[in-house]
Structure formats: C-alpha cells, structure tokens
N, C-alpha and C positions, 0 to 999 in steps of 0.2 A: 589745546588751551585757548578758550574763546577770548576775544578781545574785550567783550563786554562783561567779563567776570572779574571781580575784585576780591581781595582778602583784607579784612579789617584786623589791625593789630592794636590792642590796648596795651600801652606801655606806661605802667603806673610806677613812677619813680619817687625818689626821696623828697624832692622839692617841687615836683609838678606832675600832673597827669596829662598824658598825651594819647591821641588816637591818630593812627595813620592808615590810609588805604594804599595798597600796592596792587599793581597789575601782576599777572603771572610771571612776567619777566623780571620782577623785583624792583620796578621803578615806582617811585612815590606818586600817587595820584592826588592825594589831599592830606593835609595835616592840620591838627588843632591842638593847642596846648594851654593849660591853665595852671598857674602856680597856686599853692595853698600854704597856710601859715605853719610855721614850726613852733613848737612849744618847748621851753626849757625851764621846767618848774623848780629845778635844783641843780647844783653842780653835778655834771656828768649825766643828768637826766635829759632825754630827748623823746618827745612825744608828738604824735599826730592825732588829730580828731578824725576818726574813721569816717564820720559823716562828711567831712570835707573831702576826703579821698573819694567817697562814693559820688558825691555831688559833681566834682570836677571830672571824674571818669565818665559818668553818664552823659554829661553835657558835651564833652569833647567827642565822644562816640556818636551821639546824636547829630552833631554838627557835620562830622566827616561823612557819615552815611547819607545825610541829606544832600551834601555837596556832590558826592560822586554819583548818587542815583539820579540826581537832576540832570547829569550828563549822560545818562543811559547805561551806567555801570551797575550791575547787581552784585551786592556783597554775598559771596557764596558761603563764607565761614569766618569765624572769629578765632584769633589766637590771643592769649593773654600772657604778658610778661610783667614782672613785678620786682620791686625792692624786696630782697630776701630777708629772712629772719624776723622782720617786723611782725609783731604779735598782736592779734585781736582776739578777744573772747566776747561772744555775744549770746543773747537769749534766743533759744530756738523758737520760742513762741512768737516773739515780736521782731527778731532780727536786730534788736537794739544792742550796741556794745555796752558792756558793763563798766568799762574804763577806757581812757584814751589808749590808742595803740602805742605800744612801747617799741621804739624804733631800733633798728639794728645797731646804730651808733651808741645806744644807751649803755651806761656803765653801772647802773644802780645795784646790780647783782654781783659786783666784783667780790664782795666778802663771802657770799654764798659759794662762789666758785673756788675761792681760796680754802674755805672749809672743806669742800668736797675733795680738793686736791690734797689737803693735809690728811684726809682719811684714806688716801690711796686710790681714789675713784678714777683718776685720769686714765689709767691703763685700760679699764673697761670701756670708757668712752672712746678712747683711741682705737681699740680693737674692734668694737662693734660699729661705731658711727663714723670712724675715720677723722674725728675732730678732736680738738683740744678743749679743755675746760676754760671757757671764757664767756663773759657777759654778752658777747656778740651774738651767740646762738639763742634759739627760741626757748629752750627748756626752762632755764632759770627765770626768764621773763614770764612764762606761763605760771610758774610756781609763785612768783611775786604777786601777780594779780589775784590768784586764788587765795593768797594769805593776807592780802591787804584790802580787798573788797568784802565787806561784811556779808556772810552767808554764801560767798561764791564757791568755796570748796564743797560745801554740802550740796549746793545746786548742781555742781559738776558731777559729783558722785551719783546723783539721781538721774543724770542724763539730760538735765534741763538747759545746759550750756553747750556751746560749740566753740572750739578753737580753730583758728586758721591763720596762716600767713596771708598776705594781701590778695594773692590770686584766688585763694579759697573763699575769702570774704566777698570778693567781687563776684565770683561765680554764684555764690548763694544769693546775692542781691539780684544779679542779672536774670537768674532763673526763678525768681519769686520764692526763694527758700526751698526749692525742690531738690537741689543738689548740694551735697556737702562732700566735696572731693578736692584733693590736691594732686600734685604730680611728684614723681620721684626726685626731681632736682630740688624742689622746695622742701620736701620731706627730709631730704638728706641734710638740710641745714638746721634742723631742730635739735639735734643730739638725741633723738628718740628713735630713729630708724636704723635697723640693721642694714649696713651698707652692702652686705653680701646676699642676704635673703630679700631685701627690698620690702620689708614689712616692719610694723611697729614692734619694738623689742620690749618684752615684759620686764627684763632686768633693768633696762634704762628707765622705763616708766616708774619702777619702784625706787630707783636711785633718786630721781628728781621729784617724786611724789605727784605724778600726773595721772589722773583717772583716765582709763582708756576710752570711757564713754564720751570724752571731749573731742576725740580725734576724728579727722575725716578719712575717707577711703583713699588709699594711695593708688594712683593710676600711672600708666606710661605717659610720656610727653605728647604722644598722639593717641587720642581716645575720643569717644563720644561723650563729652562732659555734660551735655544737656543743651537746651535751647533757650534763647532769651524770651522773657515774658513779653507777649505782644504789646502790652500797654506801654512798655518802656521805649521801644524803638519802632513800633508800628507793625512789626511782623516778627515771627519767630525765626531767629537766625541761629544755626548750630554753632556751639563752641567746640572746636575740634583740636585745639592745641594749647598747652600751657607749659611754661618753663620759667624758672628764676632768671633774672635779667642777665647774669653773667653767662649762664649756659645758653641762653637765647642768643646772645651776641656771638658766642662761639659757633652756633649753628648758622647765624647770618654771615659769618666769616668763612663758612665751609671748612671748619677745622674737623674734618671727618677722619683724617689719617692719624695714627699714633705718632706723637712727636710734634704735631702742629701746635702752635702757640698763638693766642690772641691776648691783647691787653686793652681793656676798656677804660676810658678816662671820662668819668662823669663826676658825681658828687665825691665818690671814692675812686680808687683804681683797683682793678682785679685782673690778675694774670691767670689764665687757665691753659694747661697743656694736656692734650688728649693722650691718655696712657693705654688706650686699647681696652680689651674686654676683661681686665681685672684691675682692682684697685691696688695702687702701690703705696707703700709706707715710706714717708719722708723721714730722713734722719736730721732734717734741718727745720723742723717745725712748720712745714707746709701742710696743707690739708688734703685728705683724700675725699673725693666726692664723686657724684654721678655726673657725667657730661650730658648724656641723653639716653633715652630708651624709647624705641619704637617697636612695632611688631617684629621687625627683622633685625634690629641692631640694639646692642647695649654697649655703651662706652663709659669709661671712668676718666677722671681727670685729677691732676695735682693742681692745687690752687694756692695762690698767695693773695692776701686781702690787705689793701691799704685803705684806712678809714677816711682820710682827708686828701682829696686831689683838687677837683674843681671847687670844693667847699672852701679851700684856702683863698681862691680868687674871689669867691662870694663874700668871704670875710673882709677882704680888702675893700670891696664895694659897699657892702651893707653895714659892716661893723666899724670900719675906720673911715670910710668916705674918701679913701685915697684915689679911687677910680670911679668913674660914672658907669662904665660898661666893661664887661669881661674882655671885649675885643681890644680895649686899650692896652692890655698887658703886652701884646706882641710889639707894638711900637716902642713902649717904654723899655722893654728888655733889649730891643735892638739898638736903642740909643746909647747903651753902655758898651765899653770895650771888654769889661769883665764884671764880675759880681761884687767887686770891692771888698771881698772878704765877708760879705753878709750872707748868713744862712738862716732860713726859717725851718724849724722842725714843727710841723703842724699837728702836734699830738693833742689836739683840742679835746678828743674823746679817747685818749690813750693811744698806744701804738699797736698796730696789727702785726701781720707777719713780716719778718720772721721773729720779731721781738716778743709779741704778745704780753705787753705791759699795760694793764688796764689803768694803772695809777699814774702813768706818765702824763705830763701836761706840756703844752707847747712852749717853745722857746725861740727867741730872735736874738742872734748873736752877731758880733762884729760891727756894731753900730759906731759911727763917728759923726762929727758935725757935718761931714760931707754926705752923709746918707740921706737920700731923698726918695720920693715916690717910685722912681724908676728902679732903685735898688730893692725896694719892698716887692714890687711887681716881679722883678727878675727872680728874687729869692723864692717867691711863691711858686713860680713855674719850675725853677730848678729843683725844688723839693719833690715835685711829682716824679721827676726823672731819677733823682737819687733813690727814692723809695722803690722805684721799679728795678734799679740796679740791685738793691738789697734782695729783692725777690728772685731775680734771675741768677744771682750768685748762689742763692740757696738751692735753686734747681740744679745748677751746674755742680754744686758740691754733692748733690744726690746722685751724680753720675750721668746726667743727661747732657747730650751734645746739642748745644743751642747755636743756631746759625742765623736765624732771622725771626722777626716777630711781626704779626699783623696787629694793627692798631685801629681803634674805632672810638666813638663817643664824641661828645660836644667839643672837647678840648683839642682834638686832632686836626681841626681846621687851621690851627696856629702853626705855620711853617717853621717859625723860629724854635718853638717847643719841640717839634718833631726832629729837627736837625740836632738840637742839643741832646735829645734822647738817644739818637743814633750815635752821637759822639761819646757820651758817657757809658753807654752800653758796649761800645765798640762792636756794633752789630747792625745789620741791615734792618730798617724799619719800613714796612709796607702798608700803604694806606689805600683802601678801596674807593671806587667812585661813589658808590652808595654808602654813606657813612652812618645811616640809620640802621646799623646792623642788629641792635637789640630788638627793635620792633620787627625788623625783617625776619629774624629767626622765628619769632612767634607766628608770623604770617606763613613762613615756610612749613612749620609744624602743622598748622591748620590746613594748608594746601595738600600736604602729604596725606592726612587723614581723609580729606574730602575727595581725593583722587585727582586733584589738579596736577600733582607731580607723581610720577610713578616710582621715583627713587631719589636717593641723594645725588646721583649722577645728573638728573634733570636740574636740580638746584645748582650744582656746581657750574653749569653752563652760564648762569647769570652773573657770576662774580667777575668784576672788571677792575683793573688796576687804575688808580689815580696817580700815585707818586711813590717812588722809592727813595728813601733817604739813606745815604751811605756815610760811614764815619769819616770825618775830616780832621778831628782833633789829634794832636800829638799825644803819645803815651805819657810823657812827663806831665803835660797839662792835665790830662785825665786823672793821673795818680794824685796830683796836688789837690784837685777839686774834691775827689772822693775822700781823701784824708781829712779835709776840712769838714765834710759832711759827717764822717764817722765820729769826729771829735764833738760836733754839735749834738749828735744823737746821744752820745755817752753822758752829756750834761743833763739830759731830761729823763733818762731811764731810772727806774726805781728798783729794778731787779736785774 
C-alpha cells in the first residue's frame, strides 16, 4: 500500500455534503464540508433541491482532490455513501430532476401506506423486501412524484425518466450520464428489491405502481461503477465502492462478524447488527436489510431507525435559538444534577423503530418555571439515548445477546452523552479513534475493489480504540428514567 495513494470518500448527508480523503491506513488526509438548504413545503414534508446536493458534492470533492494532490497524493478510487431512501427522479436526456428530492424523513405518503396496509399488502413487503410499510422508504415517494408531476408517469413508462437514491444520482452526474447504477444496500431501502434474490421484484413494482424502466442496475457494494467525467475533476477517476450511509458506517466500524453492532449518531440514529449470511425476521418491528455484498462476502443486518437524533440539537440551535453551537450541549447537560423531570420526544417527522408511527408529533413534557436552556439541551441529548434503548430492547426481545455497542457519528465526541448512553443501556459503549466511519466505510469499499486491500482482515488492522464507556448508574435510577421516557412516548403516539 503506497504512501502516495489516497482514497476519496463522498459522504452525502441529510444536512451537508462532505468529501474526505483517506490514506490506506484509514487516516484522514483532508476534508471539506458544505451545508445546503432544507425545504419544508408543508406539515410533514421534507425536501432537498438535488441541484444543491450536486453543487455541494462536486465542490467539496474538487477541493479535497486539489488539496491532497498538491501534497503529492494521488486519488486511486472513489467511494460514495449517502443519505438513504431520499428519492430523485430526473430526465435521462438532460439529467434535470423533475421535482425536488423527497427526503427520507418525509411523511407525505403516510395515507398511501395506511391504504396498502389496510389492503393486506404489508406481509408481501415484509416477506420480499424485509421492510414495513412506512413513508420512510422510497417506493411511495417515487409513486407520489409520478402522480403529482404532470406527464411524469407516461414519461416513466416510455423510459424517458430515471429514478435513483442519492448515490445513484451522483454517479449519473459524476460519469456524465453514462452510468445508472445503485448498490444492494441502497436498493434494499426502496421496498422494491427482493432481499433474497437481490433483484427488483415484479410483484412489489406492481404493488407500488413503479415502471421498471425507471430503475437502475443493482450492483454489489464493490464494483466498477464507472469513471468520473474528466471535465469535472480534471481526470477520470474510477468509482469503485458505494453503500448507504448506515451500512457504510458498519463497514468503517469493521462489523464483519455476526452479532457485532454499531450505532451511528448523525441527523438520525441508526443501529445495525450483522446477522450473517441470511436475513432474520424481527418479531419486534425491526428491519431486515443487506449489510454488504462483495465478490466474496454477503451479509445481512437487523436495523432500527431513529429519525431525529442530532436534528434535535439542530432544532434547539436553529429553531429555538437556545444554543449557538451544538458543542454547548455537553456543558449545559453537565451543569445539572438531573434532568428535572423534563423529557423531549423528538417525533418531529413521526416515530421510527420500534413504534413506526408516521402521525406522531414531538412533545416536551415536565416543564416548570425552573426549566431553562440546560434542561432543554439535556432533554435533547437524553432523547437520543432513550431511543437507542428502545431499539436495543427490541433486538434483545428478538433473542439476541447484546453485550457492547460500537458508536460513531458527529454526536459521539460528546463524552457526557456517551456516558449517559452506557448508563441507560447498561452496556459497554466503544468509540473508535477515527470517528469518520461512514466516509471511511465508503473508502474501504473503493479500496477493496481497487486492490489496495486484499481482504476484510487488512481493513480490520486499521481499527483503533479511542474510549470505552462503562455503566455507572444504579439500576433504580435507570428504571426511573426509562419509566419517565416510556410515559412521554405514550403521550405522542397515535397507534
């Protein structure tokens, strides 16, 4: 592995686009990040302008490549990781989106999902796709765009339009429209892929009314996806890896053995547990999905999805003006001896696993005249941990023996949060030195396909421990806190 070789990871997230260059040892060489606007056209609607996503992605990638190559490092390959489920449909002739991207958090298709559920369709979706009927996934978002943009359905039937989740759209743009491909982990989040055969399922396409001509080719996570247009970056660089952000983080955390678990704390929070070479069905409303597929390995995962984690802190900052920066929350939380009975249930876009209540809305409970900014900050942080408890209790109820959890994402730098997480989980929490695990996973996939790594064993050598947080809370204190959370959640649920 040459010292002058680098891997570029494009990490396209919900609130920002980022590019990171890594050396073969998994160390960050350069990073650039640009935020982009969020659009909320109606209650429960969340949209992005795909042109904003493209513009910020291209600029950050250009900046990072220029930075590292000025220092003598050559980018050997590109890996892409992305916010999953977010849906774009564009014209094949021009590459222009026909509607704003509908974001994974969007709830506009809740009634469509209720109607399908009432018709008894959820068993088919669960059996074939491993998913539940929920607006979270891409299929009903695709149908909504086709039904609300004049002429779109007819154009889709003619083959004039293309659908993609964000990695697919970016690949199309990066390759100058030459490649229309997705990977198995993103395809698994559409509700349209057969989880066992790893192909588009005709019965699911009929159920949701999706023309097959819209869909990209499904590839493994390591593949020759195409090369960048020379005009964009100055030379043709091969794209060798793609994965949805949560699966990419699992790879960055080296969760290659069955039973290993990671939890990523970004805009939302997502817990993935490797279940080995076959999908497992949860009895507690967790999702079955693909963890990764390479030429040599196929692994599945159980997943729990929390829609609002870091977004709750962002709400305190941008919506309420309670804090100026996210980093302030640690000192504010530490300034209190307890939470004062204040609970935030951040169901701003419904509740995810294990509740799956699209119509739930957020609630703030236990307020008194003594409640201040510190209580709100602490409640936001605590809500992230309580939601994680709900997910891991669901996994435990499915019969899985849980002893420790690996964490990553922007929020895990907060030591108070990580200690509270260990306390309420009553479980060891492990944080790696390189916390950019989502981007790192994409880089690892590209490196595997490019021959920079020979196997997963080469990648595992790079993982280094930063800190272990062990439980310190008494059992009665934990029980009291979780009872308060359970009561708060019951007040916002509609189902």
